[in-house]
C-alpha positions in Angstrom: -41.1 -64.3 -83.8 -43.5 -67.0 -82.6 -46.6 -67.7 -84.6 -49.0 -69.8 -82.5 -52.3 -70.4 -84.2 -53.7 -66.9 -84.9 -51.3 -65.2 -82.4 -47.9 -63.7 -83.2 -45.4 -62.9 -80.5 -42.2 -61.0 -80.6 -39.7 -62.4 -78.1 -36.7 -60.6 -76.5 -36.3 -58.0 -79.2 -32.8 -57.0 -80.1 -32.1 -54.9 -83.1 -28.6 -53.3 -82.8 -26.2 -54.1 -85.7 -23.0 -56.1 -85.7 -20.2 -54.2 -84.1 -22.4 -52.2 -81.9 -22.4 -52.7 -78.1 -25.0 -53.2 -75.4 -24.8 -52.3 -71.8 -24.9 -55.2 -69.3 -24.7 -53.3 -66.0 -21.9 -52.4 -63.6 -19.8 -50.8 -66.4 -19.8 -54.0 -68.5 -20.8 -54.1 -72.1 -20.6 -56.6 -75.0 -20.1 -56.2 -78.8 -22.7 -57.8 -81.1 -21.2 -60.3 -83.5 -24.1 -60.8 -85.8 -26.8 -58.7 -87.6 -30.4 -59.2 -86.6 -32.7 -61.0 -89.0 -35.1 -58.1 -89.2 -35.2 -54.4 -88.6 -38.1 -52.9 -86.6 -39.8 -51.6 -89.7 -39.7 -55.1 -91.3 -41.6 -56.8 -88.5 -45.0 -58.3 -89.2 -47.9 -57.1 -87.1 -47.7 -58.8 -83.7 -50.0 -59.3 -80.8 -47.6 -59.0 -77.8 -44.0 -58.9 -76.8 -42.7 -61.7 -74.6 -39.7 -60.5 -72.7 -37.7 -62.8 -70.4 -35.9 -60.0 -68.6 -34.6 -56.5 -69.2 -31.0 -56.8 -70.3 -29.3 -55.1 -73.3 -29.0 -58.3 -75.3 -32.8 -58.9 -74.9 -34.3 -55.4 -75.1 -31.9 -52.9 -76.5 -32.0 -49.2 -77.1 -33.5 -49.6 -80.6 -36.4 -51.6 -79.2 -36.9 -49.0 -76.5 -36.9 -46.2 -79.1 -38.7 -47.8 -82.1 -41.1 -50.6 -81.0 -44.8 -49.7 -81.1 -46.2 -48.9 -77.7 -49.6 -50.4 -78.2 -49.0 -54.2 -78.0 -48.8 -55.5 -74.4 -45.4 -56.7 -73.1 -45.5 -59.8 -70.9 -42.5 -59.9 -68.7 -41.1 -59.8 -65.1 -42.5 -57.4 -62.5 -39.0 -55.7 -62.4 -39.0 -55.1 -66.2 -42.7 -54.1 -66.4 -42.2 -51.1 -64.0 -39.4 -49.7 -66.1 -41.1 -50.3 -69.4 -44.2 -48.4 -68.2 -41.9 -45.5 -67.4 -40.6 -45.7 -71.0 -44.1 -45.4 -72.4 -45.0 -49.1 -72.8 -48.3 -48.7 -70.9 -49.4 -52.3 -71.6 -46.4 -53.9 -69.9 -47.6 -56.6 -67.6 -45.4 -58.1 -64.9 -45.9 -61.7 -63.8 -44.7 -63.3 -60.6 -43.6 -66.9 -60.9 -46.6 -69.1 -61.9 -48.9 -66.2 -62.6 -50.4 -66.1 -66.1 -51.6 -63.8 -68.8 -54.2 -64.7 -71.4 -55.4 -63.5 -74.8 -58.4 -64.7 -76.8 -58.9 -64.5 -80.6 -62.1 -66.2 -81.7 -62.1 -69.8 -80.5 -58.4 -69.7 -79.7 -56.8 -68.8 -76.4 -53.1 -68.2 -75.7 -52.0 -68.5 -72.1 -48.5 -67.4 -71.0 -47.4 -68.6 -67.5 -44.3 -67.3 -65.8 -41.8 -70.0 -64.9 -38.8 -69.9 -62.7 -35.3 -68.8 -63.9 -32.0 -67.9 -62.3 -29.6 -65.8 -64.3 -26.4 -67.1 -62.5 -25.3 -69.0 -59.4 -27.1 -68.3 -56.2 -26.1 -64.9 -54.8 -24.3 -63.8 -58.0 -27.7 -63.8 -59.8 -28.7 -60.8 -57.7 -26.3 -58.6 -59.7 -28.3 -59.3 -62.9 -31.9 -58.5 -63.7 -34.6 -61.0 -62.6 -35.5 -63.4 -65.3 -38.5 -65.6 -66.1 -39.1 -68.6 -68.3 -42.5 -68.9 -70.0 -44.9 -71.7 -70.7 -47.1 -71.0 -73.7 -50.3 -72.9 -74.0 -52.3 -72.6 -77.2 -55.9 -73.8 -77.0 -58.8 -74.0 -79.4 -62.3 -74.7 -78.2 -60.9 -75.7 -74.8 -58.5 -78.3 -76.3 -54.7 -77.7 -76.1 -53.0 -77.6 -79.5 -49.5 -76.8 -78.4 -47.4 -76.3 -75.3 -44.1 -74.5 -75.6 -41.5 -73.6 -73.0 -39.2 -70.6 -73.5 -36.4 -71.0 -71.0 -35.1 -67.4 -70.8 -31.6 -66.8 -69.6 -31.3 -69.3 -66.8 -28.9 -71.9 -65.5 -30.1 -75.5 -65.0 -31.1 -74.9 -61.4 -33.2 -77.0 -59.0 -36.2 -74.6 -59.3 -36.7 -75.8 -62.8 -37.9 -79.3 -61.6 -41.3 -77.7 -60.9 -41.7 -76.8 -64.5 -41.8 -80.5 -65.4 -44.1 -81.2 -62.4 -46.6 -78.5 -63.3 -46.4 -78.6 -67.1 -45.7 -82.1 -68.4 -45.9 -83.0 -72.1 -44.0 -80.0 -73.4 -44.0 -80.1 -77.2 -41.3 -77.5 -77.9 -38.5 -76.1 -75.6 -37.0 -72.9 -77.0 -33.7 -73.1 -75.2 -31.5 -70.0 -74.4 -27.9 -71.1 -74.4 -24.6 -69.4 -75.1 -22.7 -70.3 -71.9 -22.5 -66.5 -71.2 -19.8 -65.5 -68.7 -19.8 -62.3 -66.8 -16.7 -61.6 -64.7 -15.7 -65.2 -65.4 -19.0 -66.6 -63.9 -21.4 -68.7 -66.0 -24.8 -67.0 -66.1 -26.6 -68.9 -69.0 -26.6 -72.5 -70.0 -23.8 -74.0 -72.0 -24.1 -77.2 -74.1 -23.8 -79.5 -71.1 -26.4 -77.6 -68.9 -28.7 -77.2 -71.8 -28.7 -80.9 -72.4 -29.2 -81.5 -68.7 -32.4 -79.4 -68.9 -33.6 -81.4 -72.0 -33.3 -84.5 -69.9 -35.2 -82.9 -67.0 -38.1 -81.5 -69.1 -38.2 -84.1 -71.9 -39.7 -81.9 -74.6 -40.5 -83.5 -77.9 -38.6 -80.9 -79.8 -35.8 -78.5 -78.9 -35.1 -75.2 -80.7 -31.8 -73.7 -79.6 -31.5 -69.9 -79.6 -29.2 -67.2 -78.0 -25.8 -68.8 -78.6 -23.8 -66.7 -81.0 -24.8 -63.0 -80.9 -22.4 -61.5 -78.4 -18.8 -61.6 -77.3 -19.8 -62.7 -73.8 -21.1 -66.0 -75.2 -18.6 -68.8 -74.7 -20.5 -71.9 -75.7 -21.4 -72.1 -79.4 -24.2 -74.1 -80.9 -21.8 -76.9 -81.9 -21.2 -77.6 -78.1 -24.9 -78.2 -77.6 -25.4 -80.2 -80.7 -22.4 -82.5 -79.8 -23.6 -83.0 -76.3 -27.2 -83.8 -77.4 -25.8 -86.3 -79.9 -23.5 -87.9 -77.4 -26.5 -88.5 -75.1 -28.8 -89.7 -77.9 -31.1 -86.7 -78.0 -30.1 -85.3 -81.4 -33.4 -86.5 -82.9 -35.2 -83.8 -80.8 -33.1 -80.9 -82.3 -34.6 -78.4 -84.6 -31.9 -75.7 -85.2 -33.1 -72.6 -87.0 -30.8 -70.4 -89.0 -31.2 -66.7 -88.5 -33.9 -65.4 -90.8 -35.4 -68.8 -91.5 -38.4 -70.6 -89.9 -39.0 -73.9 -88.1 -42.4 -75.5 -87.6 -43.5 -75.8 -84.0 -45.5 -79.0 -84.0 -47.4 -80.9 -81.2 -46.3 -84.4 -80.8 -48.0 -87.4 -79.1 -46.2 -87.9 -75.8 -45.5 -91.1 -73.9 
């Protein structure tokens, strides 16, 4: 859950319990190793769902069955088509660099789709298209916070344009895990995650998506150790499942 000013977003909803499995395509599945922090019936009211891609460990069968249909879902064009067939009529698909906006009083939230590649070139075509997201919160025309949600991506050349188009990122919510499918790395491990930190230079880094499933091969300690080795551990804001961390704007160089 992301609370940005007066807006609340639910991201990549995944509610199956520990020991249950999700389908990853091509006959592959993975067992969940943890329980979710909340059930669907425990969620606070939210304004929209932000979905990086349509994969079982990001939008599972419980989300498909039980999430309310009214809030919009901001996602890839690929995912939006299927979600609308499932009854999520407000699903909006964004191409790279397209944006979606919502206004609440004097506040405006803008979500811009950023590049992502869920695996090495070529192999990524076997997996669902993925997007990162830039979240800009404004009040009275002044930006209060800029966050970057990486989504499931490797540290690929396309991400350089994120820094070029959106400098001064306050918070990078970094999908990690070092996920391997058929022995191929398809999400960032500790080394690639730190490479992306050095590329984007966010003020704060909140690591997520690193311990939930058996296909994850790079635990949080890998990322923490690499960040410390390169002198970036002061940026880290790990959040324990069920707890909260403050997303704060910082003065940039």
